[in-house]
KEKE-3310 file (N, C-alpha, C; in steps of 0.2 Angstrom, whole numbers, plus 5000, padded with zeros to 4 digits):
npx = (5479:5495:5512:5529:5546:5558:5574:5576:5563:5545:5536:5520:5506:5491:5473:5460:5448:5454:5462:5451:5444:5453:5456:5444:5443:5453:5466:5477:5488:5485:5493:5494:5503:5502:5503:5500:5490:5483:5478:5470:5460:5454:5452:5455:5445:5453:5466:5483:5494:5509:5518:5526:5537:5542:5545:5552:5558:5563:5556:5544:5530:5531:5529:5523:5509:5501:5500:5509:5501:5503:5497:5493:5489:5489:5496:5509:5518:5516:5521:5534:5538:5535:5545:5556:5554:5556:5569:5576:5575:5562:5549:5536:5527:5516:5507:5493:5487:5483:5479:5471:5463:5458:5451:5441:5434:5429:5419:5422:5420:5425:5432:5428:5430:5416:5413:5404:5403:5415:5416:5420:5414:5407:5408:5404:5401:5397:5394)
npy = (5421:5426:5421:5425:5420:5429:5431:5425:5426:5428:5436:5441:5443:5449:5447:5459:5455:5446:5455:5464:5455:5450:5462:5466:5457:5461:5456:5461:5475:5488:5498:5512:5518:5529:5546:5560:5568:5560:5551:5560:5563:5550:5536:5520:5517:5517:5514:5516:5529:5530:5538:5533:5541:5545:5534:5523:5508:5503:5509:5504:5496:5483:5466:5457:5453:5456:5454:5465:5474:5482:5495:5504:5515:5507:5495:5495:5504:5499:5486:5489:5495:5484:5475:5483:5482:5468:5468:5473:5463:5460:5447:5444:5450:5458:5464:5473:5467:5477:5488:5503:5506:5493:5490:5500:5496:5484:5488:5490:5496:5513:5530:5544:5559:5571:5578:5589:5595:5595:5588:5574:5557:5541:5528:5514:5496:5496:5509)
npz = (5437:5431:5432:5434:5436:5444:5447:5463:5466:5464:5452:5451:5441:5443:5439:5437:5443:5453:5461:5465:5473:5483:5489:5494:5504:5512:5511:5504:5501:5492:5480:5472:5458:5450:5444:5456:5450:5442:5451:5459:5449:5447:5456:5465:5479:5495:5491:5492:5488:5479:5469:5454:5450:5461:5468:5480:5483:5495:5505:5506:5514:5527:5524:5532:5535:5524:5506:5494:5481:5466:5456:5440:5427:5415:5417:5414:5422:5434:5434:5432:5444:5453:5449:5453:5467:5469:5465:5477:5486:5490:5491:5489:5479:5468:5453:5445:5431:5416:5423:5429:5418:5415:5426:5427:5415:5418:5426:5440:5457:5460:5464:5455:5446:5445:5430:5428:5440:5447:5458:5469:5465:5468:5457:5447:5450:5463:5465)
capx = (5485:5501:5518:5536:5551:5563:5579:5573:5556:5540:5532:5513:5501:5484:5468:5456:5444:5458:5463:5445:5442:5458:5456:5438:5444:5458:5472:5482:5489:5485:5497:5493:5509:5501:5504:5495:5485:5479:5475:5465:5455:5450:5456:5451:5445:5457:5472:5489:5497:5516:5519:5532:5542:5545:5545:5557:5556:5565:5551:5538:5528:5533:5524:5521:5502:5497:5504:5508:5500:5504:5493:5494:5484:5488:5500:5516:5522:5515:5526:5541:5540:5535:5552:5561:5554:5559:5577:5579:5574:5555:5547:5528:5525:5511:5504:5487:5487:5478:5478:5465:5458:5454:5447:5435:5431:5426:5414:5423:5419:5431:5431:5430:5428:5411:5415:5400:5403:5421:5416:5421:5408:5408:5405:5406:5396:5395:5393)
capy = (5425:5424:5421:5425:5419:5434:5429:5420:5428:5427:5442:5439:5448:5448:5450:5464:5451:5443:5461:5466:5450:5450:5469:5466:5453:5464:5452:5465:5482:5490:5504:5516:5521:5534:5553:5563:5571:5554:5549:5564:5562:5544:5531:5515:5519:5513:5512:5520:5532:5531:5539:5530:5546:5546:5527:5520:5501:5502:5513:5500:5493:5476:5461:5451:5451:5457:5455:5471:5473:5488:5496:5510:5516:5501:5489:5496:5506:5494:5480:5491:5496:5477:5472:5486:5479:5462:5469:5474:5457:5458:5442:5444:5456:5457:5470:5472:5468:5481:5494:5507:5505:5487:5491:5503:5492:5478:5491:5490:5503:5518:5537:5548:5566:5573:5583:5594:5599:5594:5584:5567:5553:5534:5525:5506:5491:5498:5516)
capz = (5438:5428:5436:5431:5441:5443:5452:5468:5468:5459:5450:5449:5437:5445:5435:5440:5448:5458:5465:5469:5478:5488:5492:5498:5510:5516:5510:5501:5501:5485:5479:5465:5456:5445:5447:5460:5446:5439:5457:5460:5444:5448:5460:5469:5486:5500:5489:5494:5482:5479:5462:5451:5449:5468:5471:5483:5485:5502:5509:5506:5521:5528:5521:5537:5534:5517:5500:5491:5474:5463:5450:5437:5422:5410:5420:5413:5427:5440:5433:5433:5451:5456:5447:5457:5474:5469:5465:5483:5490:5492:5487:5489:5475:5462:5450:5442:5424:5413:5427:5430:5412:5415:5432:5424:5410:5422:5430:5447:5460:5461:5465:5449:5446:5441:5426:5428:5446:5449:5465:5468:5465:5467:5451:5446:5452:5470:5465)
cpx = (5491:5507:5524:5541:5557:5568:5576:5566:5551:5536:5525:5509:5494:5479:5464:5451:5448:5460:5457:5443:5446:5458:5450:5439:5450:5465:5478:5482:5489:5488:5497:5500:5509:5503:5498:5489:5480:5475:5469:5459:5451:5455:5452:5451:5449:5464:5477:5492:5505:5518:5526:5538:5546:5546:5552:5555:5558:5561:5545:5536:5530:5527:5523:5514:5499:5502:5503:5507:5500:5499:5494:5488:5483:5492:5507:5520:5522:5520:5533:5543:5539:5542:5557:5560:5557:5567:5580:5577:5567:5553:5540:5525:5521:5509:5498:5488:5481:5477:5471:5460:5454:5449:5440:5431:5427:5420:5415:5422:5426:5428:5433:5428:5422:5413:5411:5401:5410:5422:5417:5415:5410:5404:5407:5400:5393:5394:5386)
cpy = (5422:5425:5421:5424:5424:5433:5424:5422:5427:5433:5439:5445:5445:5451:5455:5460:5449:5449:5463:5461:5450:5457:5469:5462:5455:5460:5455:5472:5484:5497:5506:5520:5527:5541:5555:5566:5566:5552:5553:5564:5556:5539:5525:5517:5515:5512:5518:5523:5533:5531:5536:5535:5547:5539:5525:5513:5500:5505:5509:5497:5486:5472:5455:5449:5451:5457:5462:5470:5481:5489:5503:5511:5510:5495:5490:5498:5502:5488:5483:5492:5489:5474:5476:5484:5472:5463:5470:5469:5456:5452:5440:5450:5454:5464:5468:5473:5472:5488:5497:5506:5499:5487:5494:5499:5486:5481:5490:5496:5507:5525:5540:5555:5568:5579:5589:5599:5599:5590:5577:5563:5546:5532:5517:5502:5493:5505:5518)
cpz = (5434:5432:5432:5436:5439:5449:5457:5470:5462:5458:5448:5446:5439:5440:5440:5445:5454:5463:5469:5474:5484:5492:5496:5504:5514:5516:5507:5502:5494:5484:5472:5464:5451:5448:5452:5456:5444:5445:5459:5456:5445:5452:5463:5476:5491:5497:5492:5488:5484:5471:5460:5451:5456:5471:5474:5486:5493:5507:5509:5513:5521:5525:5526:5536:5528:5511:5497:5483:5471:5457:5447:5432:5417:5412:5418:5419:5433:5440:5434:5440:5455:5455:5452:5465:5474:5469:5472:5488:5492:5488:5486:5486:5469:5459:5446:5435:5421:5417:5428:5424:5413:5421:5430:5419:5413:5427:5438:5451:5461:5462:5458:5450:5442:5437:5426:5434:5449:5456:5464:5469:5465:5461:5451:5449:5459:5470:5464)
residu = (MET:LYS:THR:GLU:THR:VAL:ASP:ASP:ALA:VAL:LEU:GLU:THR:TRP:THR:VAL:ASP:GLU:VAL:ALA:ASP:ALA:PHE:ASP:ARG:ASP:GLU:ILE:VAL:LEU:ILE:ASP:VAL:ARG:THR:ALA:GLN:GLU:TYR:MET:PHE:GLU:HIS:ILE:GLU:GLY:THR:LEU:LEU:MET:PRO:MET:SER:PHE:PHE:ARG:ALA:ASP:LYS:LEU:PRO:GLY:GLN:SER:GLU:LYS:ARG:ILE:VAL:PHE:HIS:CYS:GLY:SER:GLY:VAL:ARG:SER:GLU:ARG:VAL:ALA:ARG:ALA:ALA:ILE:ALA:ILE:GLY:MET:ASP:ARG:ILE:ALA:HIS:MET:GLY:GLY:GLY:MET:ALA:ALA:TRP:LYS:GLU:ALA:ASN:LYS:PRO:HIS:ILE:SER:THR:ASN:MET:ALA:THR:GLY:ALA:PRO:GLN:ARG:VAL:GLY:ASP:ASN:GLY)
# end
């Protein structure tokens, strides 16, 4: 995990393995900030969708129990929304470095669209 101090908060950049482990243990809320179309094509099962174009940091769930971790396609948009959340005073914020591309490269489980049938299918190490 890489960290960067931003004002009075710490922005964490988690690896794919760190996110997968914490998500499996139900320690985090994983929020996908890609577009609805990107999410429909492929997504990590169990993630929440909050597209960056409609992102409102003040509408995020509370952080009493779980850390919020954002992800996108490559890590650029997720870092941007993580910084926006920090700007409104949230201090337990992280994002996944490398985004969905890194997740798939690591062969982590996700839902993808079967290009032959158009149906959703599980792929990855648990697929």
